[in-house]
OpenMM code with the backbone's topology and positions (N, CA, C; nanometers):
from openmm import Vec3, app, unit

residues = "MET SER ALA GLU THR ILE ASN THR ARG ILE LEU LEU ALA GLU ASP ASP ASN ASP MET ARG ARG PHE LEU VAL LYS ALA LEU GLU ASN ALA GLY TYR ASN VAL ALA SER PHE ASP ASN GLY LEU SER ALA TYR ASN ARG LEU ARG GLU GLU PRO PHE GLU LEU LEU LEU THR ASP ILE VAL MET PRO GLU MET ASP GLY ILE GLU LEU ALA ARG ARG ALA THR GLU LEU ASP PRO ASP ILE LYS VAL MET PHE ILE THR GLY PHE ALA ALA VAL ALA LEU ASN PRO ASP SER ASN ALA PRO LYS ASP ALA LYS VAL LEU SER LYS PRO PHE HIS LEU ARG ASP LEU VAL ASN GLU VAL GLN LYS LEU LEU GLN ALA ALA".split()
positions = [
    Vec3(0.8402, -1.0419, -1.6581),
    Vec3(0.8781, -0.9290, -1.5730),
    Vec3(0.9210, -0.8124, -1.6615),
    Vec3(0.8450, -0.7063, -1.6640),
    Vec3(0.8771, -0.5945, -1.7521),
    Vec3(0.9742, -0.4988, -1.6850),
    Vec3(1.0338, -0.4133, -1.7649),
    Vec3(1.1287, -0.3152, -1.7103),
    Vec3(1.0583, -0.2229, -1.6116),
    Vec3(0.9310, -0.1895, -1.6411),
    Vec3(0.8571, -0.1013, -1.5492),
    Vec3(0.8460, -0.1653, -1.4117),
    Vec3(0.8178, -0.2950, -1.4109),
    Vec3(0.7990, -0.3641, -1.2837),
    Vec3(0.9227, -0.3534, -1.1960),
    Vec3(1.0391, -0.3768, -1.2556),
    Vec3(1.1634, -0.3794, -1.1788),
    Vec3(1.1914, -0.2457, -1.1115),
    Vec3(1.1574, -0.1380, -1.1786),
    Vec3(1.1850, -0.0063, -1.1208),
    Vec3(1.0706, 0.0460, -1.0352),
    Vec3(0.9628, -0.0305, -1.0265),
    Vec3(0.8484, 0.0140, -0.9496),
    Vec3(0.8716, -0.0132, -0.8019),
    Vec3(0.8656, 0.0947, -0.7240),
    Vec3(0.8909, 0.0840, -0.5802),
    Vec3(0.7597, 0.0901, -0.5034),
    Vec3(0.7402, -0.0118, -0.4201),
    Vec3(0.6182, -0.0200, -0.3400),
    Vec3(0.6540, -0.0065, -0.1928),
    Vec3(0.5813, 0.0801, -0.1245),
    Vec3(0.5979, 0.0959, 0.0196),
    Vec3(0.4831, 0.0208, 0.0860),
    Vec3(0.5171, -0.0768, 0.1687),
    Vec3(0.4164, -0.1590, 0.2335),
    Vec3(0.4142, -0.1329, 0.3839),
    Vec3(0.2959, -0.1043, 0.4365),
    Vec3(0.2799, -0.0880, 0.5813),
    Vec3(0.1748, -0.1881, 0.6272),
    Vec3(0.2169, -0.2838, 0.7075),
    Vec3(0.1270, -0.3901, 0.7567),
    Vec3(0.1801, -0.4364, 0.8913),
    Vec3(0.0976, -0.4280, 0.9968),
    Vec3(0.1491, -0.4611, 1.1299),
    Vec3(0.1496, -0.6103, 1.1620),
    Vec3(0.0824, -0.6900, 1.0816),
    Vec3(0.0838, -0.8346, 1.1029),
    Vec3(0.2083, -0.8930, 1.0347),
    Vec3(0.3001, -0.9475, 1.1155),
    Vec3(0.4285, -0.9926, 1.0610),
    Vec3(0.4163, -1.0991, 0.9535),
    Vec3(0.3287, -1.1988, 0.9756),
    Vec3(0.3139, -1.3059, 0.8770),
    Vec3(0.2570, -1.2513, 0.7472),
    Vec3(0.1540, -1.1689, 0.7612),
    Vec3(0.0907, -1.1086, 0.6449),
    Vec3(0.1922, -1.0244, 0.5680),
    Vec3(0.2721, -0.9478, 0.6409),
    Vec3(0.3697, -0.8603, 0.5767),
    Vec3(0.4718, -0.9417, 0.4963),
    Vec3(0.5242, -1.0466, 0.5581),
    Vec3(0.6226, -1.1315, 0.4880),
    Vec3(0.5616, -1.1938, 0.3626),
    Vec3(0.4387, -1.2385, 0.3766),
    Vec3(0.3626, -1.3013, 0.2699),
    Vec3(0.3475, -1.2042, 0.1512),
    Vec3(0.3080, -1.0808, 0.1817),
    Vec3(0.2871, -0.9792, 0.0790),
    Vec3(0.4176, -0.9397, 0.0111),
    Vec3(0.5222, -0.9213, 0.0923),
    Vec3(0.6525, -0.8831, 0.0364),
    Vec3(0.6987, -0.9894, -0.0632),
    Vec3(0.6870, -1.1155, -0.0216),
    Vec3(0.7313, -1.2254, -0.1065),
    Vec3(0.6538, -1.2278, -0.2386),
    Vec3(0.5218, -1.2130, -0.2297),
    Vec3(0.4389, -1.2159, -0.3503),
    Vec3(0.4756, -1.1021, -0.4452),
    Vec3(0.4943, -0.9820, -0.3899),
    Vec3(0.5249, -0.8654, -0.4738),
    Vec3(0.6665, -0.8736, -0.5311),
    Vec3(0.7607, -0.9220, -0.4503),
    Vec3(0.8976, -0.9365, -0.5015),
    Vec3(0.9035, -1.0441, -0.6088),
    Vec3(0.8257, -1.1518, -0.5904),
    Vec3(0.8197, -1.2563, -0.6925),
    Vec3(0.7619, -1.2025, -0.8228),
    Vec3(0.6746, -1.1038, -0.8119),
    Vec3(0.6154, -1.0423, -0.9316),
    Vec3(0.7109, -0.9380, -0.9901),
    Vec3(0.8232, -0.9150, -0.9228),
    Vec3(0.9252, -0.8262, -0.9789),
    Vec3(0.9295, -0.6861, -0.9212),
    Vec3(0.8476, -0.6594, -0.8186),
    Vec3(0.8466, -0.5250, -0.7606),
    Vec3(0.9560, -0.5085, -0.6558),
    Vec3(0.9946, -0.3850, -0.6356),
    Vec3(1.0926, -0.3480, -0.5352),
    Vec3(1.0120, -0.3024, -0.4129),
    Vec3(1.0197, -0.3752, -0.3020),
    Vec3(0.9320, -0.3485, -0.1874),
    Vec3(1.0104, -0.3081, -0.0628),
    Vec3(0.9658, -0.2014, 0.0007),
    Vec3(1.0178, -0.1635, 0.1326),
    Vec3(0.9007, -0.1825, 0.2282),
    Vec3(0.9212, -0.2593, 0.3361),
    Vec3(0.8068, -0.2871, 0.4230),
    Vec3(0.8315, -0.2439, 0.5663),
    Vec3(0.7221, -0.2019, 0.6301),
    Vec3(0.7265, -0.1524, 0.7676),
    Vec3(0.6099, -0.2078, 0.8451),
    Vec3(0.6272, -0.2177, 0.9787),
    Vec3(0.5197, -0.2748, 1.0589),
    Vec3(0.4323, -0.1688, 1.1235),
    Vec3(0.4544, -0.0417, 1.0890),
    Vec3(0.3624, 0.0619, 1.1376),
    Vec3(0.3656, 0.1825, 1.0446),
    Vec3(0.2609, 0.2621, 1.0522),
    Vec3(0.2452, 0.3741, 0.9605),
    Vec3(0.3497, 0.4824, 0.9778),
    Vec3(0.3925, 0.5036, 1.1016),
    Vec3(0.4881, 0.6106, 1.1269),
    Vec3(0.6231, 0.5834, 1.0604),
    Vec3(0.6747, 0.4613, 1.0748),
    Vec3(0.8028, 0.4277, 1.0100),
    Vec3(0.7896, 0.4355, 0.8583),
    Vec3(0.6758, 0.3900, 0.8076),
    Vec3(0.6540, 0.3942, 0.6631),
    Vec3(0.6545, 0.5395, 0.6151),
    Vec3(0.5866, 0.6246, 0.6908),
    Vec3(0.5808, 0.7665, 0.6534),
    Vec3(0.7202, 0.8289, 0.6549),
    Vec3(0.7991, 0.7961, 0.7567),
    Vec3(0.9343, 0.8522, 0.7639),
    Vec3(1.0184, 0.8103, 0.6444),
    Vec3(1.0012, 0.6861, 0.5996),
    Vec3(1.0744, 0.6388, 0.4815),
    Vec3(1.0269, 0.7124, 0.3562),
    Vec3(0.8986, 0.7351, 0.3484),
    Vec3(0.8397, 0.8037, 0.2340),
    Vec3(0.8924, 0.9467, 0.2221),
    Vec3(0.9264, 1.0052, 0.3348),
    Vec3(0.9810, 1.1410, 0.3315),
    Vec3(1.1225, 1.1421, 0.2767),
    Vec3(1.1891, 1.0256, 0.2778),
    Vec3(1.3272, 1.0179, 0.2304),
    Vec3(1.3369, 0.9896, 0.0811),
    Vec3(1.2424, 0.9141, 0.0273),
    Vec3(1.2499, 0.8791, -0.1143),
    Vec3(1.1121, 0.8499, -0.1708),
    Vec3(1.0969, 0.8652, -0.3018),
    Vec3(0.9656, 0.8459, -0.3635),
    Vec3(0.9324, 0.6986, -0.3883),
    Vec3(0.8048, 0.6677, -0.3827),
    Vec3(0.7534, 0.5349, -0.4154),
    Vec3(0.6388, 0.5544, -0.5130),
    Vec3(0.6144, 0.4526, -0.5969),
    Vec3(0.5028, 0.4615, -0.6921),
    Vec3(0.3716, 0.4240, -0.6258),
    Vec3(0.3803, 0.3325, -0.5268),
    Vec3(0.2581, 0.2800, -0.4675),
    Vec3(0.2733, 0.2643, -0.3167),
    Vec3(0.1705, 0.3066, -0.2460),
    Vec3(0.1622, 0.2816, -0.1021),
    Vec3(0.0584, 0.1723, -0.0836),
    Vec3(0.1005, 0.0604, -0.0264),
    Vec3(0.0105, -0.0501, 0.0017),
    Vec3(0.0040, -0.0579, 0.1536),
    Vec3(-0.1110, -0.0274, 0.2102),
    Vec3(-0.1163, -0.0179, 0.3562),
    Vec3(-0.2393, -0.0821, 0.4172),
    Vec3(-0.2168, -0.1432, 0.5321),
    Vec3(-0.3268, -0.1920, 0.6131),
    Vec3(-0.3946, -0.0660, 0.6683),
    Vec3(-0.5214, -0.0748, 0.7026),
    Vec3(-0.5882, 0.0438, 0.7572),
    Vec3(-0.5694, 0.0516, 0.9079),
    Vec3(-0.5900, -0.0619, 0.9770),
    Vec3(-0.5843, -0.0606, 1.1224),
    Vec3(-0.4422, -0.0966, 1.1676),
    Vec3(-0.3684, 0.0041, 1.2151),
    Vec3(-0.2312, -0.0164, 1.2621),
    Vec3(-0.2046, 0.0747, 1.3807),
    Vec3(-0.1078, 0.0354, 1.4646),
    Vec3(-0.0707, 0.1225, 1.5770),
    Vec3(0.0079, 0.2452, 1.5292),
    Vec3(0.0180, 0.3454, 1.6119),
    Vec3(0.0946, 0.4689, 1.5892),
    Vec3(0.0354, 0.5619, 1.4845),
    Vec3(0.0169, 0.5129, 1.3629),
    Vec3(-0.0490, 0.5943, 1.2605),
    Vec3(-0.1272, 0.4982, 1.1732),
    Vec3(-0.2585, 0.5174, 1.1614),
    Vec3(-0.3350, 0.4219, 1.0819),
    Vec3(-0.3133, 0.4456, 0.9320),
    Vec3(-0.3612, 0.3518, 0.8535),
    Vec3(-0.3370, 0.3556, 0.7093),
    Vec3(-0.3991, 0.4754, 0.6394),
    Vec3(-0.5115, 0.5213, 0.6909),
    Vec3(-0.5780, 0.6350, 0.6259),
    Vec3(-0.4980, 0.7632, 0.6485),
    Vec3(-0.4510, 0.7807, 0.7701),
    Vec3(-0.3663, 0.8965, 0.8007),
    Vec3(-0.2365, 0.8890, 0.7194),
    Vec3(-0.1794, 0.7690, 0.7117),
    Vec3(-0.0578, 0.7490, 0.6336),
    Vec3(-0.0819, 0.7854, 0.4868),
    Vec3(-0.1928, 0.7401, 0.4330),
    Vec3(-0.2246, 0.7678, 0.2917),
    Vec3(-0.2463, 0.9176, 0.2691),
    Vec3(-0.3130, 0.9817, 0.3648),
    Vec3(-0.3383, 1.1244, 0.3526),
    Vec3(-0.2058, 1.2014, 0.3485),
    Vec3(-0.1168, 1.1656, 0.4400),
    Vec3(0.0125, 1.2341, 0.4439),
    Vec3(0.0985, 1.1996, 0.3227),
    Vec3(0.0883, 1.0762, 0.2765),
    Vec3(0.1663, 1.0325, 0.1596),
    Vec3(0.1254, 1.1124, 0.0361),
    Vec3(-0.0056, 1.1333, 0.0185),
    Vec3(-0.0508, 1.2067, -0.0993),
    Vec3(-0.0230, 1.3566, -0.0859),
    Vec3(-0.0068, 1.4045, 0.0368),
    Vec3(0.0365, 1.5441, 0.0533),
    Vec3(0.1823, 1.5586, 0.0096),
    Vec3(0.2638, 1.4594, 0.0447),
    Vec3(0.4054, 1.4609, 0.0055),
    Vec3(0.4209, 1.4426, -0.1449),
    Vec3(0.3418, 1.3509, -0.1998),
    Vec3(0.3537, 1.3146, -0.3402),
    Vec3(0.2151, 1.2904, -0.3984),
    Vec3(0.1577, 1.3923, -0.4622),
    Vec3(0.0215, 1.3802, -0.5147),
    Vec3(0.0071, 1.2676, -0.6185),
    Vec3(0.1176, 1.2207, -0.6758),
    Vec3(0.1098, 1.1175, -0.7790),
    Vec3(0.1148, 0.9751, -0.7251),
    Vec3(0.1418, 0.9600, -0.5963),
    Vec3(0.1535, 0.8241, -0.5430),
    Vec3(0.0189, 0.7536, -0.5497),
    Vec3(0.0210, 0.6269, -0.5877),
    Vec3(-0.1019, 0.5473, -0.5916),
    Vec3(-0.1185, 0.4845, -0.4534),
    Vec3(-0.2437, 0.4648, -0.4126),
    Vec3(-0.2702, 0.4100, -0.2793),
    Vec3(-0.3623, 0.2897, -0.2874),
    Vec3(-0.3247, 0.1831, -0.2179),
    Vec3(-0.4127, 0.0677, -0.2049),
    Vec3(-0.4180, 0.0281, -0.0580),
    Vec3(-0.5417, 0.0145, -0.0068),
    Vec3(-0.5610, -0.0279, 0.1313),
    Vec3(-0.5893, -0.1772, 0.1339),
    Vec3(-0.5322, -0.2454, 0.2330),
    Vec3(-0.5693, -0.3844, 0.2554),
    Vec3(-0.6304, -0.3888, 0.3946),
    Vec3(-0.7455, -0.4525, 0.4041),
    Vec3(-0.8134, -0.4503, 0.5331),
    Vec3(-0.9041, -0.5698, 0.5517),
    Vec3(-0.9206, -0.6071, 0.6769),
    Vec3(-1.0185, -0.7095, 0.7094),
    Vec3(-1.1513, -0.6449, 0.7462),
    Vec3(-1.1532, -0.5127, 0.7441),
    Vec3(-1.2732, -0.4389, 0.7870),
    Vec3(-1.3209, -0.3478, 0.6753),
    Vec3(-1.3635, -0.4051, 0.5646),
    Vec3(-1.3987, -0.3244, 0.4477),
    Vec3(-1.5073, -0.2216, 0.4781),
    Vec3(-1.6034, -0.2594, 0.5618),
    Vec3(-1.7142, -0.1682, 0.5891),
    Vec3(-1.6670, -0.0409, 0.6582),
    Vec3(-1.5771, -0.0543, 0.7551),
    Vec3(-1.5297, 0.0651, 0.8245),
    Vec3(-1.4248, 0.1366, 0.7416),
    Vec3(-1.3750, 0.0664, 0.6407),
    Vec3(-1.2584, 0.1142, 0.5686),
    Vec3(-1.2676, 0.2605, 0.5283),
    Vec3(-1.3530, 0.2896, 0.4337),
    Vec3(-1.3464, 0.4228, 0.3768),
    Vec3(-1.4805, 0.4924, 0.3846),
    Vec3(-1.5150, 0.5406, 0.5012),
    Vec3(-1.6356, 0.6207, 0.5055),
    Vec3(-1.5980, 0.7586, 0.4526),
    Vec3(-1.6957, 0.8337, 0.4053),
    Vec3(-1.6648, 0.9607, 0.3374),
    Vec3(-1.5884, 1.0596, 0.4250),
    Vec3(-1.6003, 1.0483, 0.5564),
    Vec3(-1.5308, 1.1453, 0.6424),
    Vec3(-1.3864, 1.1041, 0.6708),
    Vec3(-1.3424, 0.9929, 0.6157),
    Vec3(-1.2113, 0.9421, 0.6545),
    Vec3(-1.0954, 1.0224, 0.5952),
    Vec3(-1.1234, 1.1087, 0.4965),
    Vec3(-1.0173, 1.1852, 0.4303),
    Vec3(-0.9186, 1.0978, 0.3547),
    Vec3(-0.9581, 0.9760, 0.3237),
    Vec3(-0.8702, 0.8884, 0.2459),
    Vec3(-0.8640, 0.9427, 0.1030),
    Vec3(-0.7514, 0.9211, 0.0347),
    Vec3(-0.7423, 0.9661, -0.1050),
    Vec3(-0.8592, 0.9098, -0.1859),
    Vec3(-0.9179, 0.9938, -0.2690),
    Vec3(-1.0404, 0.9584, -0.3400),
    Vec3(-1.0273, 0.8371, -0.4305),
    Vec3(-0.9130, 0.8228, -0.4985),
    Vec3(-0.9025, 0.7126, -0.5944),
    Vec3(-0.8288, 0.5927, -0.5370),
    Vec3(-0.8223, 0.5863, -0.4045),
    Vec3(-0.7561, 0.4713, -0.3417),
    Vec3(-0.8367, 0.3452, -0.3675),
    Vec3(-0.7676, 0.2353, -0.3802),
    Vec3(-0.8300, 0.1049, -0.4014),
    Vec3(-0.8331, 0.0320, -0.2670),
    Vec3(-0.9387, -0.0463, -0.2452),
    Vec3(-0.9467, -0.1238, -0.1210),
    Vec3(-0.9518, -0.2713, -0.1557),
    Vec3(-0.8638, -0.3482, -0.0957),
    Vec3(-0.8623, -0.4927, -0.1142),
    Vec3(-0.8960, -0.5542, 0.0209),
    Vec3(-1.0030, -0.6316, 0.0274),
    Vec3(-1.0460, -0.6885, 0.1557),
    Vec3(-0.9815, -0.8234, 0.1813),
    Vec3(-0.9340, -0.8425, 0.3040),
    Vec3(-0.8816, -0.9732, 0.3434),
    Vec3(-1.0009, -1.0640, 0.3713),
    Vec3(-0.9902, -1.1930, 0.3499),
    Vec3(-0.8734, -1.2587, 0.2895),
    Vec3(-0.8767, -1.2429, 0.1374),
    Vec3(-0.7617, -1.2347, 0.0769),
    Vec3(-0.7558, -1.2300, -0.0690),
    Vec3(-0.6448, -1.3238, -0.1146),
    Vec3(-0.6515, -1.3612, -0.2398),
    Vec3(-0.5508, -1.4492, -0.2963),
    Vec3(-0.4332, -1.3626, -0.3402),
    Vec3(-0.3118, -1.4122, -0.3248),
    Vec3(-0.1946, -1.3334, -0.3632),
    Vec3(-0.1983, -1.2949, -0.5101),
    Vec3(-0.2537, -1.3843, -0.5919),
    Vec3(-0.2633, -1.3535, -0.7348),
    Vec3(-0.3527, -1.2298, -0.7560),
    Vec3(-0.4607, -1.2216, -0.6763),
    Vec3(-0.5500, -1.1056, -0.6865),
    Vec3(-0.4767, -0.9780, -0.6476),
    Vec3(-0.3977, -0.9874, -0.5409),
    Vec3(-0.3207, -0.8714, -0.4960),
    Vec3(-0.2292, -0.8222, -0.6080),
    Vec3(-0.1530, -0.9142, -0.6643),
    Vec3(-0.0579, -0.8762, -0.7697),
    Vec3(-0.1322, -0.8178, -0.8903),
    Vec3(-0.2454, -0.8790, -0.9271),
    Vec3(-0.3248, -0.8263, -1.0392),
    Vec3(-0.3753, -0.6850, -1.0116),
    Vec3(-0.4268, -0.6638, -0.8900),
    Vec3(-0.4796, -0.5318, -0.8541),
    Vec3(-0.3681, -0.4272, -0.8525),
    Vec3(-0.2515, -0.4668, -0.8014),
    Vec3(-0.1371, -0.3747, -0.7986),
    Vec3(-0.0979, -0.3371, -0.9415),
    Vec3(-0.0914, -0.4379, -1.0299),
    Vec3(-0.0552, -0.4106, -1.1696),
    Vec3(-0.1557, -0.3159, -1.2346),
    Vec3(-0.2853, -0.3452, -1.2117),
    Vec3(-0.3903, -0.2600, -1.2718),
    Vec3(-0.3793, -0.1160, -1.2235),
    Vec3(-0.3607, -0.1019, -1.0934),
    Vec3(-0.3528, 0.0315, -1.0336),
    Vec3(-0.2330, 0.1090, -1.0881),
    Vec3(-0.1203, 0.0403, -1.1011),
    Vec3(0.0012, 0.1080, -1.1505),
    Vec3(-0.0083, 0.1413, -1.2985),
    Vec3(-0.0829, 0.0625, -1.3731),
    Vec3(-0.0962, 0.0912, -1.5171),
    Vec3(-0.1947, 0.2034, -1.5443),
    Vec3(-0.2877, 0.2248, -1.4531),
    Vec3(-0.3842, 0.3333, -1.4718),
    Vec3(-0.3090, 0.4652, -1.4546),
    Vec3(-0.3045, 0.5405, -1.5606),
    Vec3(-0.2239, 0.6655, -1.5548),
    Vec3(-0.2936, 0.7698, -1.4696),
] * unit.nanometer
topology = app.Topology()
chain = topology.addChain("A")
for resn in residues:
    res = topology.addResidue(resn, chain)
    for name in ("N", "CA", "C"):
        topology.addAtom(name, app.Element.getBySymbol(name[0]), res)
């Protein structure tokens, strides 16, 4: 667990409760500081209060979907990294979606180890 990991704050938006708990546990076990929400609107409101290094969001959610959340997050903080998790990779990021260009997409189902590896890679990419 490196010093960078401990100070790295991840904002997680996932409306599936089991999935959310699962992801939080995996990321916290890897040493990340995670704030999690079950919808995009609450996540966005938290993001307006404090900075996060990474937004990890489901795409299909009630109130505000992940793409809208990511768009608003990058308007607030152009440096925030974005990773989408979705069971619908094909619909995920069509060119008209206005999703951040360098966002990463992780398709469900995925192994928790893959998630942690992808998060680490994304955060290390300057």
